[in-house]
C-alpha positions as CSV (number, residue, x, y, z in Angstrom):
1,M,61.2,109.2,105.9
2,R,63.7,106.0,105.0
3,E,67.3,107.1,103.5
4,A,66.6,103.9,101.3
5,D,65.4,100.6,100.2
6,E,66.6,97.9,102.0
7,D,68.7,96.9,98.6
8,G,70.3,100.7,98.6
9,R,67.9,102.2,96.2
10,L,66.5,105.6,96.2
11,G,62.8,105.8,94.8
12,A,59.8,108.8,94.9
13,R,59.4,108.1,99.0
14,E,63.0,109.0,99.6
15,L,63.3,111.7,96.8
16,G,60.1,113.2,97.4
17,A,59.3,113.0,93.2
18,D,59.2,110.2,90.5
19,L,62.0,108.6,89.0
20,G,62.4,108.9,85.4
21,E,61.5,105.9,83.3
22,R,65.1,105.4,82.3
23,A,67.3,107.2,84.5
24,T,66.8,110.2,87.1
25,L,69.4,112.9,87.9
26,V,69.4,113.9,91.3
27,Q,71.2,117.0,92.5
28,F,71.5,118.1,95.9
29,S,71.7,121.8,96.4
30,S,71.8,124.3,99.1
31,A,70.5,127.7,99.3
32,F,73.0,130.3,98.8
33,C,75.4,127.9,96.5
34,A,76.4,129.2,92.8
35,P,77.6,126.3,91.3
36,C,74.0,124.5,92.7
37,R,71.8,126.8,90.3
38,A,74.6,126.6,87.3
39,T,73.8,122.6,88.0
40,R,70.1,123.2,88.1
41,R,70.5,124.7,84.4
42,V,72.6,121.8,83.1
43,L,71.0,119.1,84.3
44,G,67.7,120.6,84.0
45,D,68.8,121.3,80.2
46,V,69.9,117.4,79.8
47,A,67.0,115.7,81.3
48,G,65.0,117.7,78.5
49,L,66.9,116.3,75.7
50,V,66.9,112.9,76.6
51,P,63.5,111.1,76.6
52,G,63.0,109.2,79.9
53,V,64.9,111.2,82.4
54,A,64.1,112.9,85.4
55,H,65.9,116.1,87.2
56,I,64.8,115.8,90.8
57,E,66.5,118.8,92.9
58,I,67.0,118.1,96.9
59,D,67.1,121.1,99.4
60,A,70.6,119.6,101.7
61,E,69.8,121.5,104.3
62,A,65.7,120.5,104.2
63,R,67.2,116.4,103.9
64,L,70.1,116.4,106.3
65,D,68.8,112.3,107.2
66,L,69.4,111.8,103.6
67,V,72.7,113.7,102.9
68,R,74.3,111.5,106.2
69,A,72.6,108.4,104.8
70,L,74.3,109.1,101.3
71,D,77.4,110.4,103.6
72,M,77.9,113.4,101.0
73,L,80.2,116.6,102.1
74,R,79.8,119.3,99.2
75,T,76.9,120.6,97.3
76,P,76.3,120.6,94.4
77,T,76.7,116.9,94.9
78,V,74.6,114.9,91.9
79,L,73.4,111.1,91.6
80,V,72.9,109.6,88.5
81,L,70.3,106.4,89.2
82,D,69.1,103.6,87.0
83,A,65.4,102.9,86.5
84,G,65.0,100.8,89.2
85,G,66.2,103.9,91.7
86,R,70.3,102.7,91.8
87,V,73.3,104.9,92.4
88,V,75.2,104.2,89.4
89,R,77.1,107.3,89.4
90,R,78.1,110.1,91.6
91,A,79.9,114.0,91.4
92,A,80.6,116.8,93.7
93,G,80.9,119.9,92.2
94,Q,79.0,121.6,89.2
95,P,79.2,119.2,86.0
96,R,79.6,120.0,82.3
97,K,76.9,118.8,80.5
98,A,79.2,116.5,78.3
99,D,80.2,114.2,81.6
100,V,76.5,114.4,82.6
101,I,75.6,112.9,78.7
102,A,78.4,110.5,79.0
103,A,77.2,109.4,82.8
104,L,73.8,108.9,81.2
105,G,74.8,106.7,78.7
106,E,76.1,104.3,80.9
107,V,73.1,103.8,82.6
108,L,71.0,103.7,79.0
């Protein structure tokens, strides 16, 4: 599996799920990460509120190739992708709902 497109974009092939029509919230998690569970709820809520936004959760341990390619150091790490799969924002740690909505506002 490829780490990213030639132009650095991530797509369904790399992420294992379809991108959102307008934006995608990609969450890298690990099994015993309590903040990952809270992040899943926040991102799921936001994706449910904002039309055209998808939430994809990736098991970091199962996708070490992608974790290394994206130079991730901790979970949860969240990427905000535009409609074309370009990473426009990145944050480590548990996000606040307001911060996720603000990051999406920059993309939409």
